[in-house]
DSSP file (Angstrom, degrees, kcal/mol; ACC not computed):
  #  RESIDUE AA STRUCTURE BP1 BP2  ACC     N-H-->O    O-->H-N    N-H-->O    O-->H-N    TCO  KAPPA ALPHA  PHI   PSI    X-CA   Y-CA   Z-CA
    1    1 A M              0   0    0      0, 0.0     2,-0.2     0, 0.0    42,-0.0   0.000 360.0 360.0 360.0 132.3   76.5  166.5  106.0
    2    2 A N        -     0   0    0      1,-0.1     0, 0.0     2,-0.1     0, 0.0  -0.503 360.0-160.2 -69.5 132.4   77.8  168.5  109.0
    3    3 A K        +     0   0    0     -2,-0.2     2,-0.4     4,-0.0    -1,-0.1   0.448  52.7 117.7 -95.1  -1.5   80.9  170.4  108.0
    4    4 A D    >>  -     0   0    0      1,-0.2     3,-1.5     2,-0.0     4,-0.7  -0.534  62.4-142.4 -71.4 124.3   82.1  171.0  111.6
    5    5 A L  H >> S+     0   0    0     -2,-0.4     4,-2.0     1,-0.3     3,-1.1   0.842  97.0  65.8 -55.3 -37.1   85.4  169.2  112.2
    6    6 A A  H 34 S+     0   0    0      1,-0.3    -1,-0.3     2,-0.2    -2,-0.0   0.785  98.3  53.7 -60.2 -27.4   84.5  168.2  115.7
    7    7 A V  H <4 S+     0   0    0     -3,-1.5    -1,-0.3     1,-0.2    -2,-0.2   0.780 115.8  38.4 -75.6 -26.8   81.8  165.9  114.3
    8    8 A H  H << S+     0   0    0     -3,-1.1     9,-2.8    -4,-0.7     2,-0.4   0.649 100.9  78.9-101.2 -19.0   84.2  164.1  112.0
    9    9 A H  B  <  -A   16   0A   0     -4,-2.0     7,-0.2     7,-0.2     5,-0.1  -0.773  69.3-141.0 -96.9 134.9   87.4  163.8  114.2
   10   10 A I    >   -     0   0    0      5,-2.0     3,-1.5    -2,-0.4     5,-0.4  -0.848  34.3-118.3 -92.7 110.6   87.7  161.2  116.8
   11   11 A P  T 3  S+     0   0    0      0, 0.0     3,-0.1     0, 0.0    -1,-0.0  -0.101  93.9  21.8 -54.0 141.6   89.4  163.0  119.8
   12   12 A G  T 3  S+     0   0    0      1,-0.3     2,-0.2     2,-0.0    -3,-0.0   0.530 115.1  78.1  80.2   6.9   92.8  161.6  120.8
   13   13 A T  S <  S-     0   0    0     -3,-1.5    -1,-0.3     2,-0.2    76,-0.1  -0.784  83.0-120.6-133.3 177.4   93.3  159.9  117.4
   14   14 A R  S    S+     0   0    0     -2,-0.2    19,-3.2    75,-0.1     2,-0.3   0.120  73.7 125.0-100.1  17.1   94.4  160.7  113.9
   15   15 A F  E     - b   0  33A   0     -5,-0.4    -5,-2.0    17,-0.2     2,-0.4  -0.624  35.7-179.7 -88.9 133.2   91.0  159.4  112.7
   16   16 A Y  E     -Ab   9  34A   0     17,-2.3    19,-2.9    -2,-0.3     2,-0.5  -1.000  13.2-152.9-129.7 130.7   88.6  161.4  110.5
   17   17 A V  E    S- b   0  35A   0     -9,-2.8    19,-0.2    -2,-0.4     3,-0.1  -0.912  74.2 -17.0-110.2 125.0   85.3  160.0  109.4
   18   18 A D  S    S+     0   0    0     17,-3.1     2,-0.5    -2,-0.5    -1,-0.2   0.869  96.0 131.0  53.0  43.1   83.7  161.3  106.1
   19   19 A F        +     0   0    0     16,-0.3    -1,-0.2    -3,-0.2    27,-0.1  -0.818  12.4 126.0-129.5  90.5   85.9  164.3  106.1
   20   20 A F        +     0   0    0     25,-0.5    -1,-0.1    -2,-0.5    26,-0.1   0.504  54.2  71.8-124.6  -9.3   87.5  164.8  102.7
   21   21 A R  S    S+     0   0    0     24,-0.2    25,-0.1    -3,-0.1    -2,-0.1   0.799  96.7  43.3 -84.9 -29.5   86.7  168.3  101.5
   22   22 A K  S    S-     0   0    0      1,-0.0     2,-0.1     0, 0.0    -3,-0.0  -0.809  89.1-101.3-117.3 155.0   89.0  170.4  103.8
   23   23 A P        -     0   0    0      0, 0.0     3,-0.1     0, 0.0    -2,-0.1  -0.454  41.1-118.0 -67.5 148.0   92.6  169.9  105.0
   24   24 A V        -     0   0    0      1,-0.1    -8,-0.0    -2,-0.1    -4,-0.0  -0.571  37.4 -92.9 -83.0 153.2   92.9  168.5  108.5
   25   25 A P        -     0   0    0      0, 0.0     3,-0.3     0, 0.0    -1,-0.1  -0.268  40.1-121.7 -63.1 151.3   94.6  170.7  111.1
   26   26 A S  S    S+     0   0    0      1,-0.2     0, 0.0    -3,-0.1     0, 0.0  -0.318  79.4  77.6 -82.3 174.1   98.3  170.2  111.6
   27   27 A G        +     0   0    0      1,-0.4    -1,-0.2    -2,-0.1     0, 0.0   0.424  62.9 115.2 105.6   0.0   99.8  169.2  114.9
   28   28 A F  S    S-     0   0    0     -3,-0.3     2,-0.5     2,-0.1    -1,-0.4  -0.813  73.3-109.7 -99.5 143.0   99.0  165.5  115.0
   29   29 A P  S    S-     0   0    0      0, 0.0    -1,-0.0     0, 0.0   -15,-0.0  -0.576  86.2  -3.3 -70.3 123.2  101.9  163.0  114.9
   30   30 A G  S    S-     0   0    0     -2,-0.5    -2,-0.1     2,-0.0    -3,-0.0  -0.042 105.0 -47.2  83.1 170.2  101.8  161.3  111.6
   31   31 A P        -     0   0    0      0, 0.0    23,-0.1     0, 0.0   -17,-0.1  -0.326  66.4 -94.5 -74.1 156.8   99.4  161.7  108.7
   32   32 A P        -     0   0    0      0, 0.0     2,-0.5     0, 0.0    23,-0.3  -0.318  30.4-138.3 -66.1 155.2   95.6  161.6  109.2
   33   33 A I  E     -b   15   0A   0    -19,-3.2   -17,-2.3    21,-0.1     2,-0.3  -0.980  20.2-153.6-117.6 120.5   93.8  158.3  108.8
   34   34 A F  E     -bc  16  56A   0     21,-1.9    23,-3.3    -2,-0.5     2,-0.4  -0.731   9.0-164.9-101.1 142.0   90.5  158.7  106.9
   35   35 A F  E     -bc  17  57A   0    -19,-2.9   -17,-3.1    -2,-0.3     2,-0.6  -0.978   6.8-155.6-120.9 137.3   87.4  156.5  107.2
   36   36 A L        -     0   0    0     21,-2.4    23,-0.4    -2,-0.4     3,-0.1  -0.964   2.4-160.3-111.7 120.6   84.6  156.5  104.7
   37   37 A S        -     0   0    0     -2,-0.6     2,-0.3     1,-0.2    22,-0.2   0.912  65.3 -31.6 -69.3 -42.7   81.3  155.3  106.2
   38   38 A H        -     0   0    0      2,-0.2     2,-1.7    66,-0.2    -1,-0.2  -0.981  68.3 -82.8-170.2 170.4   79.6  154.4  102.9
   39   39 A F  S    S+     0   0    0     63,-0.4     2,-0.4    -2,-0.3    65,-0.1  -0.484  72.4 125.5 -90.5  68.1   79.3  155.4   99.3
   40   40 A H    >>  -     0   0    0     -2,-1.7     3,-2.3     1,-0.1     4,-2.0  -0.973  66.6-121.1-118.6 140.9   76.8  158.3   99.4
   41   41 A G  H 3> S+     0   0    0     -2,-0.4     4,-1.0     1,-0.3    -1,-0.1   0.797 110.6  56.0 -53.2 -36.9   77.8  161.6   97.8
   42   42 A D  H 34 S+     0   0    0      1,-0.2    -1,-0.3     2,-0.2    -3,-0.1   0.675 113.4  43.0 -72.8 -13.3   77.4  163.6  100.9
   43   43 A H  H <4 S+     0   0    0     -3,-2.3    -2,-0.2    -5,-0.1    -1,-0.2   0.789 119.0  39.1 -97.7 -35.2   79.9  161.3  102.7
   44   44 A Y  H >< S+     0   0    0     -4,-2.0     3,-2.6    -8,-0.1    -2,-0.2   0.411  78.9 137.3 -96.7   3.2   82.5  160.9  100.0
   45   45 A S  T 3<  +     0   0    0     -4,-1.0   -25,-0.5    -5,-0.3   -24,-0.2  -0.259  68.4  33.8 -53.1 128.3   82.5  164.5   98.7
   46   46 A G  T 3  S+     0   0    0      1,-0.4     2,-0.3   -25,-0.1    -1,-0.3   0.112  91.7 111.0 107.7 -18.4   86.1  165.5   98.2
   47   47 A L    <   +     0   0    0     -3,-2.6    -1,-0.4     4,-0.1     2,-0.3  -0.713  38.1 136.2 -88.0 139.8   87.3  162.1   97.1
   48   48 A S  S >  S-     0   0    0     -2,-0.3     3,-1.9    -3,-0.1    25,-0.3  -0.922  71.3 -73.1-162.0-177.0   88.3  161.8   93.4
   49   49 A A  T 3  S+     0   0    0     21,-0.5    24,-0.3    -2,-0.3    22,-0.1   0.706 127.5  60.0 -62.2 -19.2   91.0  160.3   91.1
   50   50 A E  T 3  S+     0   0    0     22,-0.1    -1,-0.3     2,-0.0     2,-0.1   0.454  74.3 129.6 -88.0  -1.0   93.3  163.1   92.4
   51   51 A W    <   +     0   0    0     -3,-1.9    22,-0.3     1,-0.2    25,-0.1  -0.350  10.8 142.3 -62.0 125.1   93.1  162.1   96.1
   52   52 A T        +     0   0    0     -2,-0.1    -1,-0.2    20,-0.1     3,-0.1   0.208  36.2 104.7-142.1  11.7   96.6  161.8   97.6
   53   53 A R  S    S-     0   0    0      1,-0.2     2,-0.2   -33,-0.1    -2,-0.1   0.522  91.7 -56.0 -82.4  -4.7   96.0  163.1  101.2
   54   54 A G  S    S-     0   0    0    -23,-0.1    -1,-0.2   -21,-0.1   -21,-0.1  -0.824  71.4 -48.1 150.5 171.9   96.1  159.7  102.9
   55   55 A R        -     0   0    0    -23,-0.3   -21,-1.9    -2,-0.2     2,-0.5  -0.404  42.5-146.9 -73.6 148.1   94.6  156.2  103.1
   56   56 A V  E     -cd  34  77A   0     20,-3.2    22,-2.9   -23,-0.1     2,-0.5  -0.974   9.9-155.4-116.9 118.9   90.9  155.8  103.2
   57   57 A I  E     +cd  35  78A   0    -23,-3.3   -21,-2.4    -2,-0.5     2,-0.3  -0.815  32.0 136.5 -98.7 132.1   89.6  152.9  105.2
   58   58 A C  E     - d   0  79A   0     20,-2.2    22,-2.6    -2,-0.5   -21,-0.1  -0.932  54.5 -65.3-159.9 177.1   86.2  151.5  104.3
   59   59 A S     >  -     0   0    0     44,-0.4     4,-2.7   -23,-0.4     5,-0.2  -0.290  51.3-107.8 -69.4 160.4   84.2  148.3  103.7
   60   60 A P  H  > S+     0   0    0      0, 0.0     4,-2.1     0, 0.0     5,-0.2   0.886 120.2  50.9 -57.4 -40.2   85.2  146.1  100.8
   61   61 A V  H  > S+     0   0    0      1,-0.2     4,-1.8     2,-0.2     5,-0.1   0.946 112.8  45.0 -63.1 -47.6   82.0  147.1   98.9
   62   62 A T  H  > S+     0   0    0     41,-0.2     4,-2.5     1,-0.2    -1,-0.2   0.876 109.6  56.7 -64.6 -37.5   82.7  150.8   99.4
   63   63 A A  H  X S+     0   0    0     -4,-2.7     4,-2.0     1,-0.2    -1,-0.2   0.927 106.5  48.9 -59.6 -45.7   86.4  150.3   98.5
   64   64 A R  H  X S+     0   0    0     -4,-2.1     4,-2.8     1,-0.2     5,-0.3   0.900 111.6  49.7 -62.3 -39.8   85.5  148.8   95.1
   65   65 A L  H  X>S+     0   0    0     -4,-1.8     4,-2.5     2,-0.2     5,-1.2   0.893 107.9  53.8 -66.5 -39.4   83.1  151.7   94.4
   66   66 A L  I  <>S+     0   0    0     -4,-2.5     6,-2.1     3,-0.2     5,-0.7   0.927 116.3  38.2 -59.1 -44.9   85.8  154.2   95.3
   67   67 A V  I  <5S+     0   0    0     -4,-2.0     4,-0.4     4,-0.2    -2,-0.2   0.937 124.5  37.2 -73.6 -47.4   88.2  152.7   92.8
   68   68 A R  I  <5S+     0   0    0     -4,-2.8    -3,-0.2    -5,-0.2    -2,-0.2   0.884 128.9  27.4 -76.6 -40.0   85.8  151.8   90.0
   69   69 A I  I  <5S+     0   0    0     -4,-2.5    -3,-0.2    -5,-0.3    -2,-0.1   0.917 132.9  28.6 -91.6 -49.3   83.4  154.8   90.1
   70   70 A L  I   <S-     0   0    0     -5,-1.2   -21,-0.5    -4,-0.4    -3,-0.2   0.669  96.4-128.6 -89.0 -16.9   85.5  157.7   91.5
   71   71 A G      < +     0   0    0     -5,-0.7    -4,-0.2    -4,-0.4     2,-0.2   0.687  43.4 167.6  78.3  17.4   88.8  156.5   90.2
   72   72 A V        -     0   0    0     -6,-2.1    -1,-0.2     1,-0.1   -23,-0.2  -0.467  46.3-103.3 -63.3 134.1   90.6  156.8   93.6
   73   73 A S    >   -     0   0    0    -22,-0.3     3,-2.2   -25,-0.3     4,-0.2  -0.368  20.4-131.3 -62.1 134.2   93.9  155.0   93.4
   74   74 A A  G >  S+     0   0    0      1,-0.3     3,-1.3     2,-0.2    -1,-0.2   0.736 103.7  72.2 -58.9 -23.1   93.8  151.6   95.1
   75   75 A E  G 3  S+     0   0    0      1,-0.3    -1,-0.3   -20,-0.0    -2,-0.1   0.737 101.1  44.4 -65.7 -20.2   97.1  152.6   96.8
   76   76 A F  G <  S+     0   0    0     -3,-2.2   -20,-3.2   -21,-0.1     2,-0.5   0.341  99.9  83.9-103.4   4.9   95.0  155.0   99.0
   77   77 A V  E <   -d   56   0A   0     -3,-1.3     2,-0.5   -22,-0.2   -20,-0.2  -0.937  53.8-174.2-115.5 126.6   92.1  152.6   99.7
   78   78 A Q  E     -d   57   0A   0    -22,-2.9   -20,-2.2    -2,-0.5     2,-0.3  -0.976  16.5-141.9-121.7 121.5   92.2  150.1  102.5
   79   79 A E  E     -d   58   0A   0     -2,-0.5     2,-0.5   -22,-0.2   -20,-0.2  -0.600  10.2-161.6 -79.7 138.7   89.4  147.5  102.9
   80   80 A L        -     0   0    0    -22,-2.6   -17,-0.1    -2,-0.3    14,-0.0  -0.985  21.1-126.7-121.0 120.6   88.4  146.6  106.4
   81   81 A E    >   -     0   0    0     -2,-0.5     3,-0.9   -22,-0.2    14,-0.6  -0.308  24.1-111.0 -66.7 146.0   86.4  143.4  106.7
   82   82 A V  B 3  S+e   95   0B   0      1,-0.2    14,-0.2    12,-0.1    -1,-0.1  -0.544  99.4  16.0 -74.0 142.6   83.1  143.4  108.5
   83   83 A D  T 3  S+     0   0    0     12,-4.0     2,-0.5    -2,-0.2    -1,-0.2   0.714  98.6 114.9  66.3  24.8   82.9  141.6  111.8
   84   84 A K    <   -     0   0    0     -3,-0.9    11,-0.5    11,-0.3     2,-0.4  -0.978  64.3-135.1-126.6 120.1   86.7  141.5  112.2
   85   85 A R        -     0   0    0     -2,-0.5     2,-0.4     9,-0.2     9,-0.2  -0.598  31.0-172.5 -72.7 123.4   88.4  143.5  115.0
   86   86 A T  E     -F   93   0B   0      7,-2.5     7,-2.7    -2,-0.4     2,-0.5  -0.969  21.5-132.6-127.1 132.7   91.4  145.3  113.4
   87   87 A E  E     +F   92   0B   0     -2,-0.4     2,-0.4     5,-0.2     5,-0.2  -0.707  28.3 175.1 -83.8 129.5   94.1  147.3  115.1
   88   88 A I  E >   -F   91   0B   0      3,-3.3     3,-1.8    -2,-0.5    -2,-0.0  -0.955  67.6 -24.2-137.0 116.0   94.8  150.6  113.5
   89   89 A D  T 3  S-     0   0    0     -2,-0.4   -75,-0.1     1,-0.3     3,-0.1   0.854 127.0 -46.6  53.5  42.1   97.2  153.1  115.0
   90   90 A G  T 3  S+     0   0    0      1,-0.3    -1,-0.3    22,-0.0     2,-0.3   0.423 124.3  89.8  84.3  -1.7   97.0  151.7  118.5
   91   91 A S  E <  S-F   88   0B   0     -3,-1.8    -3,-3.3    21,-0.0     2,-0.4  -0.783  71.6-124.0-118.7 166.8   93.2  151.5  118.5
   92   92 A F  E     -FG  87 110B   0     18,-2.7    18,-3.1    -2,-0.3     2,-0.4  -0.937  21.6-171.7-115.3 137.1   90.8  148.8  117.5
   93   93 A V  E     -FG  86 109B   0     -7,-2.7    -7,-2.5    -2,-0.4     2,-0.4  -0.989   2.9-173.2-127.1 134.6   88.0  149.2  114.9
   94   94 A T  E     - G   0 108B   0     14,-2.3    14,-2.5    -2,-0.4     2,-0.4  -0.985  13.0-150.3-127.5 120.8   85.3  146.6  114.2
   95   95 A F  E     -eG  82 107B   0    -14,-0.6   -12,-4.0   -11,-0.5     2,-0.3  -0.754  17.9-171.7 -85.0 134.6   82.9  147.2  111.3
   96   96 A I  E     - G   0 106B   0     10,-2.4    10,-3.9    -2,-0.4     2,-0.3  -0.941  35.7 -91.9-124.9 150.2   79.5  145.6  111.9
   97   97 A D  E     - G   0 105B   0     -2,-0.3    10,-0.0     8,-0.2    -2,-0.0  -0.433  35.1-172.7 -64.2 122.9   76.6  145.2  109.4
   98   98 A A        -     0   0    0      6,-1.1    -1,-0.2    -2,-0.3     9,-0.0   0.528  28.1-136.0 -94.2  -8.4   74.4  148.3  109.8
   99   99 A H  S    S+     0   0    0      5,-0.2    -2,-0.1     2,-0.1     0, 0.0   0.865  73.3 113.0  53.6  38.3   71.6  147.0  107.5
  100  100 A H  S    S-     0   0    0      4,-0.6    -1,-0.1     1,-0.5    -3,-0.0   0.849  84.8 -32.3-102.1 -60.2   71.5  150.5  105.9
  101  101 A C  S >  S-     0   0    0      3,-0.3     3,-2.2     0, 0.0    -1,-0.5  -0.960  83.8 -65.5-155.5 161.3   72.7  150.1  102.4
  102  102 A P  T 3  S+     0   0    0      0, 0.0   -63,-0.4     0, 0.0     0, 0.0  -0.273 123.0  14.1 -54.9 131.9   75.3  147.8  100.7
  103  103 A G  T 3  S+     0   0    0      1,-0.2   -44,-0.4   -65,-0.1   -41,-0.2   0.528  93.8 123.3  82.9   6.2   78.8  148.6  102.0
  104  104 A R    <   +     0   0    0     -3,-2.2    -6,-1.1   -66,-0.1    -4,-0.6  -0.807  37.2 178.2-105.3  95.5   77.5  150.6  105.0
  105  105 A P  E     -G   97   0B   0      0, 0.0    -8,-0.2     0, 0.0     2,-0.2  -0.580  27.4-127.3 -88.8 156.7   78.9  149.2  108.2
  106  106 A G  E     -G   96   0B   0    -10,-3.9   -10,-2.4    -2,-0.2     2,-0.4  -0.551  32.0-132.0 -83.0 166.8   78.4  150.5  111.7
  107  107 A S  E     -G   95   0B   0    -12,-0.2     2,-0.5    -2,-0.2   -12,-0.2  -0.981  18.1-164.7-130.5 136.1   81.6  151.0  113.6
  108  108 A V  E     -G   94   0B   0    -14,-2.5   -14,-2.3    -2,-0.4     2,-0.5  -0.986  17.1-164.1-114.4 122.5   82.7  150.0  117.1
  109  109 A W  E     -G   93   0B   0     -2,-0.5     8,-3.1   -16,-0.2     2,-0.7  -0.930  12.5-170.1-112.1 123.5   85.9  151.9  118.2
  110  110 A T  E     +GH  92 116B   0    -18,-3.1   -18,-2.7    -2,-0.5     6,-0.2  -0.912  13.3 169.6-110.5 101.4   88.0  150.7  121.1
  111  111 A L  E     -     0   0B   0      4,-2.4     5,-0.2    -2,-0.7    -1,-0.1   0.769  68.6 -17.9 -87.7 -27.3   90.4  153.6  121.7
  112  112 A S  E >  S- H   0 115B   0      3,-1.2     3,-1.3   -20,-0.1    -1,-0.3  -0.934  84.5 -81.3-161.9 173.3   91.8  152.4  125.0
  113  113 A P  T 3  S+     0   0    0      0, 0.0     3,-0.1     0, 0.0    -2,-0.0   0.778 132.7  35.6 -56.5 -23.3   90.6  149.8  127.6
  114  114 A S  T 3  S+     0   0    0      1,-0.1     2,-0.6    -4,-0.0    -4,-0.0   0.406 105.4  75.1-111.6   2.9   88.3  152.5  129.0
  115  115 A R  E <   +H  112   0B   0     -3,-1.3    -4,-2.4     2,-0.0    -3,-1.2  -0.920  51.8 164.1-122.1 107.4   87.2  154.3  125.8
  116  116 A L  E      H  110   0B   0     -2,-0.6    -6,-0.2    -6,-0.2    -8,-0.0  -0.985 360.0 360.0-123.2 128.0   84.6  152.6  123.6
  117  117 A L              0   0    0     -8,-3.1    -7,-0.2    -2,-0.4   -10,-0.1   0.353 360.0 360.0-114.0 360.0   82.6  154.4  120.9
């Protein structure tokens, strides 16, 4: 897993993907919003029962694994349904089935009318 912050931060947002080992830089309005792509050790490294740094948004399958296997408190885990466009902090995120492994969605990010990732 690449440790460079630029790979994990979505510019112009408070969103961080698979970035749990290091503190995020200060200077953003509000707390960071974390996304976990899927339940592989190189992606969830840094998450544990002691996690309190912010909510982690992930698929329902990954959410259950975070709580049951790693002991992350359910208060910090937010499930995002697959194939449902969801507004988060002024942007829209849609998880789509990536056919990679159980609980691993692809992501479509609509950050503004002209910015689609």
